[in-house]
C-alpha positions as CSV (number, residue, x, y, z in Angstrom):
1,X,0.0,0.0,0.0
2,X,2.8,2.4,0.9
3,X,4.6,1.7,-2.3
4,X,1.5,2.3,-4.4
5,X,1.0,5.7,-2.7
6,X,4.6,6.6,-3.4
7,X,4.1,5.6,-7.1
8,X,0.9,7.6,-7.3
9,X,2.9,10.7,-6.4
10,X,5.2,10.4,-9.4
11,X,4.4,12.8,-12.3
12,X,6.2,14.5,-15.1
13,X,10.0,14.4,-15.0
14,X,10.2,12.2,-12.0
15,X,7.9,9.6,-13.6
16,X,9.9,9.8,-16.9
17,X,13.1,9.3,-14.9
18,X,11.8,6.2,-13.1
19,X,10.6,4.8,-16.4
20,X,14.1,5.4,-17.9
21,X,15.8,3.7,-15.0
22,X,13.5,0.7,-15.2
23,X,14.1,0.5,-18.9
24,X,17.9,0.6,-18.4
25,X,17.9,-2.0,-15.6
26,X,15.7,-4.3,-17.7
27,X,18.1,-4.0,-20.6
28,X,21.1,-4.8,-18.3
29,X,19.3,-7.8,-16.9
30,X,18.5,-9.1,-20.4
31,X,21.9,-8.4,-22.0
32,X,24.5,-8.9,-19.3
33,X,26.5,-12.1,-19.2
34,X,25.8,-13.0,-15.6
35,X,27.5,-16.4,-15.8
36,X,30.8,-14.7,-16.7
37,X,30.4,-12.3,-13.7
38,X,29.7,-15.3,-11.4
39,X,32.8,-17.0,-12.6
40,X,34.9,-13.9,-12.1
41,X,33.6,-13.3,-8.6
42,X,34.1,-17.0,-7.6
43,X,37.8,-16.7,-8.5
44,X,38.2,-13.3,-6.8
45,X,41.3,-13.5,-4.6
46,X,41.8,-9.9,-3.6
47,X,41.2,-8.5,-0.1
48,X,37.7,-7.0,0.0
49,X,35.6,-4.9,2.3
50,X,31.8,-5.1,2.1
51,X,29.9,-2.2,3.5
52,X,26.1,-2.2,3.5
53,X,23.1,-1.0,5.4
54,X,21.1,-3.6,7.2
55,X,17.9,-2.0,6.2
56,X,18.7,-1.3,2.5
57,X,15.5,-0.9,0.6
58,X,16.9,-2.3,-2.6
59,X,18.8,-5.4,-1.5
60,X,18.0,-7.7,1.4
61,X,20.7,-8.6,3.9
62,X,20.7,-12.2,2.5
63,X,21.8,-10.8,-0.9
64,X,24.8,-9.0,0.7
65,X,25.7,-12.2,2.6
66,X,25.4,-14.3,-0.6
67,X,27.7,-11.8,-2.3
68,X,30.1,-11.9,0.6
69,X,30.3,-15.6,0.4
70,X,30.7,-15.6,-3.4
71,X,33.8,-13.4,-3.3
72,X,35.2,-14.8,-0.1
73,X,35.0,-11.5,1.6
74,X,36.0,-11.8,5.3
75,X,35.6,-8.1,6.2
76,X,32.1,-6.8,6.5
77,X,30.8,-3.6,8.0
78,X,27.1,-3.2,8.6
79,X,25.7,0.3,8.6
80,X,22.5,1.5,10.3
81,X,20.0,4.0,8.8
82,X,22.2,4.7,5.8
83,X,20.0,3.6,3.0
84,X,20.9,2.0,-0.3
85,X,23.3,4.8,-1.4
86,X,25.1,5.0,1.9
87,X,28.0,7.1,0.7
88,X,25.6,10.0,0.5
89,X,24.2,9.6,4.0
90,X,27.2,8.4,5.9
91,X,30.3,9.4,4.0
92,X,32.4,9.9,7.1
93,X,31.7,6.5,8.5
94,X,32.4,4.8,5.1
95,X,35.6,6.8,4.6
96,X,36.8,5.9,8.0
97,X,36.2,2.2,7.4
98,X,37.9,2.2,4.0
99,X,41.0,4.1,5.5
100,X,41.2,1.5,8.3
101,X,40.9,-1.3,5.8
102,X,43.7,0.0,3.7
103,X,45.9,0.8,6.7
104,X,45.7,-2.8,8.0
105,X,46.4,-4.1,4.5
106,X,49.4,-1.7,4.1
107,X,50.8,-2.8,7.5
108,X,50.7,-6.4,6.4
109,X,52.5,-5.6,3.2
110,X,55.2,-3.7,5.0
111,X,55.7,-6.6,7.5
112,X,56.0,-9.1,4.6
113,X,58.6,-7.0,2.8
């Protein structure tokens, strides 16, 4: 019901934009070689940091966990109240986590040299 009310409020340029986005996403879904991406991700061996919001309105937590498992990502940071495009709502938190991630990786590289 809430979604329908939100959709009813779309008119003019906003509605055209949403139609354009849906069209582009459907084109990507139809034309992308998803099998190739799955193979690439399954063989991913680089250190990774996954940052996501537990209440993302676009992807469920289980989707992020499946992705984490697929790429073998051991480092995950869960945000709260950030939304799907978390970098716009919590840039300081995300920046801090990325800097910490790279600092730890750089320290390991220095020790190995």
